[in-house]
C-alpha positions as CSV (number, residue, x, y, z in Angstrom):
1,M,-0.2,0.5,-0.5
2,K,0.7,3.5,-1.0
3,V,0.1,6.6,1.2
4,I,0.1,10.2,-1.3
5,V,-0.5,13.0,1.5
6,G,-1.4,16.5,0.2
7,L,-0.4,19.1,2.9
8,G,-2.9,22.1,3.9
9,N,-5.4,23.4,6.0
10,P,-8.8,22.6,6.6
11,G,-11.7,24.9,6.6
12,D,-13.1,27.3,3.3
13,K,-11.2,30.2,4.2
14,Y,-8.3,28.3,3.3
15,N,-9.7,26.9,0.1
16,G,-7.9,28.5,-3.0
17,T,-4.4,29.4,-0.9
18,P,-0.9,28.5,-1.9
19,H,-0.7,27.0,1.5
20,N,-3.7,24.2,-0.1
21,V,-2.2,23.4,-3.2
22,G,-1.0,20.2,-1.8
23,F,-5.1,19.7,-0.6
24,E,-6.4,20.0,-4.4
25,A,-3.4,18.0,-5.8
26,V,-4.6,15.0,-4.5
27,E,-8.7,16.5,-4.6
28,R,-7.8,16.0,-8.2
29,L,-6.0,12.8,-8.0
30,A,-9.7,10.9,-6.2
31,E,-11.8,12.7,-8.8
32,R,-9.5,11.1,-11.4
33,F,-9.8,7.4,-10.1
34,G,-13.5,7.5,-8.4
35,A,-12.3,7.9,-5.0
36,Q,-14.4,9.7,-2.3
37,F,-12.8,11.5,1.3
38,S,-14.6,10.3,4.3
39,G,-13.6,11.4,7.4
40,N,-11.4,9.6,10.1
41,R,-10.7,10.9,13.3
42,K,-8.3,8.2,14.5
43,F,-6.0,9.9,12.1
44,K,-8.0,13.4,11.9
45,S,-7.5,13.1,8.3
46,L,-10.0,13.4,5.4
47,I,-9.4,9.6,3.3
48,A,-10.0,8.1,0.2
49,E,-9.0,5.2,-1.4
50,A,-8.3,4.6,-4.9
51,R,-6.4,2.0,-7.0
52,I,-3.2,3.2,-9.0
53,G,-1.1,1.0,-10.8
54,G,-3.0,-1.9,-9.4
55,E,-1.4,-0.8,-6.2
56,R,-3.7,0.1,-3.4
57,V,-3.8,3.9,-2.4
58,L,-4.7,6.0,0.3
59,L,-5.3,9.6,-0.3
60,V,-4.7,12.1,2.4
61,K,-5.9,14.8,3.7
62,P,-4.7,15.8,7.3
63,L,-6.8,17.8,9.3
64,T,-4.5,19.2,12.3
65,F,-3.6,22.0,10.5
66,M,-0.4,22.5,8.1
67,N,1.8,22.8,11.3
68,L,1.1,19.9,12.8
69,S,0.8,17.6,9.8
70,G,2.8,14.8,11.0
71,E,0.8,13.9,13.8
72,A,-1.8,12.3,11.4
73,V,0.8,11.0,8.7
74,G,2.9,9.1,11.2
75,A,-0.1,7.5,12.9
76,L,-1.5,6.3,9.6
77,L,1.3,5.1,8.6
78,G,2.6,3.4,12.0
79,F,-0.7,1.6,12.1
80,Y,-0.6,0.5,9.0
81,K,2.8,-0.5,9.0
82,V,3.8,1.4,6.1
83,P,7.3,2.6,5.7
84,A,8.5,5.9,4.3
85,D,9.8,4.8,1.4
86,D,5.8,3.8,0.2
87,L,4.9,7.4,1.3
88,V,4.2,10.2,-1.2
89,V,4.3,14.0,0.3
90,V,2.3,16.6,-1.9
91,L,2.8,20.3,-0.9
92,D,3.4,23.8,-1.9
93,D,7.3,25.8,-2.7
94,V,7.5,29.4,-2.2
95,N,11.1,28.5,-3.1
96,L,9.8,27.9,-6.4
97,D,8.3,30.0,-9.5
98,T,4.3,29.7,-9.7
99,G,3.3,26.7,-12.1
100,R,6.5,24.6,-11.6
101,I,6.8,20.9,-10.0
102,R,9.7,19.2,-8.4
103,V,9.8,16.0,-7.7
104,R,12.6,14.6,-4.9
105,P,13.1,10.9,-3.5
106,K,13.8,12.7,-0.2
107,G,15.3,15.6,1.7
108,G,15.0,18.3,4.2
109,S,12.0,20.6,4.8
110,G,13.4,23.3,3.2
111,G,11.9,25.5,6.1
112,H,8.5,24.0,5.1
113,N,6.7,23.6,8.6
114,G,4.2,21.1,7.6
115,L,7.1,19.1,5.9
116,S,9.3,19.6,9.1
117,S,6.2,18.0,11.2
118,V,6.3,14.9,8.9
119,I,9.8,14.6,9.0
120,S,9.4,14.6,12.8
121,H,6.7,11.9,13.1
122,V,7.7,9.8,10.2
123,G,11.2,9.8,11.6
124,T,13.4,10.1,8.1
125,E,13.5,12.4,5.4
126,D,13.7,9.8,3.3
127,F,10.1,10.1,1.6
128,A,9.7,11.1,-1.8
129,R,7.6,14.7,-2.6
130,V,6.2,16.7,-5.0
131,R,6.7,20.4,-4.6
132,M,4.2,22.7,-6.2
133,G,6.2,26.1,-7.1
134,V,3.6,29.0,-5.6
135,G,6.3,32.0,-5.5
136,R,7.1,34.4,-2.9
137,G,3.9,36.8,-4.4
138,R,3.9,39.9,-5.6
139,G,5.8,42.5,-3.9
140,S,8.1,42.6,-0.6
141,G,4.9,41.7,1.9
142,D,6.1,38.8,4.3
143,L,5.7,34.8,3.3
144,V,2.8,33.9,5.9
145,S,0.5,36.1,4.1
146,H,1.0,35.2,0.9
147,V,1.2,31.5,1.7
148,L,-2.5,31.8,3.1
149,H,-4.3,34.9,1.1
150,R,-6.2,33.6,-2.5
151,F,-4.2,33.1,-5.4
152,A,-5.3,36.2,-7.5
153,P,-8.1,35.1,-10.1
154,D,-5.6,35.4,-12.9
155,Q,-3.6,33.4,-11.6
156,R,-6.2,30.3,-10.7
157,A,-5.2,28.6,-14.5
158,A,-1.6,28.1,-13.8
159,V,-2.6,27.0,-10.6
160,E,-5.1,24.4,-12.1
161,D,-2.4,23.1,-14.7
162,M,0.4,22.3,-12.0
163,T,-1.7,20.9,-9.3
164,E,-3.3,18.5,-12.2
165,R,0.4,17.8,-13.2
166,A,1.2,16.9,-9.2
167,G,-0.9,14.3,-10.2
168,E,0.4,13.2,-12.8
169,A,3.6,13.4,-11.1
170,V,2.6,10.8,-8.1
171,C,1.4,8.6,-10.9
172,A,4.5,8.7,-12.6
173,V,6.2,7.9,-9.1
174,L,4.0,4.9,-8.2
175,E,3.7,3.1,-11.5
176,S,7.4,4.1,-13.2
177,G,9.5,5.4,-10.5
178,I,11.0,8.4,-9.1
179,E,13.8,8.7,-11.5
180,V,11.1,8.5,-14.4
181,A,8.8,11.3,-12.2
182,M,11.8,13.1,-12.1
183,N,12.9,13.4,-15.1
184,R,10.0,13.8,-17.0
185,F,8.6,16.7,-14.5
186,N,11.3,18.9,-12.9
187,S,12.9,19.8,-16.1
188,V,9.7,21.3,-17.6
189,P,9.4,25.5,-16.6
190,A,5.9,27.1,-16.2
191,D,4.4,28.7,-18.8
192,P,5.3,32.6,-18.1
193,G,2.1,33.9,-20.6
194,Q,0.1,31.5,-17.3
195,V,1.3,32.6,-14.4
């Protein structure tokens, strides 16, 4: 079994924000594979089950708020005895231009608190992640404000395209392996006309 976790914050006020593109990507995967999310109190998450590449996959949206995401992920992996190398975390990245995707087999948090929490609770950095670029915002405002405010209407098309491609990147990781996914998605720049 594989576990795909999209990071985000629960609640309507966070919908459409840069910090919630991880949620959007796993929602698109659920739609694509006909899976329905349902609440799971034990794991403080919304979980949908799908089959991708012939394998059972849990699509997970932790409801713990971003900075405590690891609580849900660690509990889930522990209960199902899923090793970290069967985990893929999908998240936002302010260090990538909006629309860019970067697949990585492992690594540090890059200053992302949600990812830091997952690393802490899983006990290793050795799990795949699909990072989606959300940029640093327009102007010199602070990053917290940027990631918690909704994208501008003129950015939505690029964001929707990016979350769709992030789902495709997850499928590539599951079906073809991390190296193939990296080669396919990491070198493709965002279309500057869409951002």
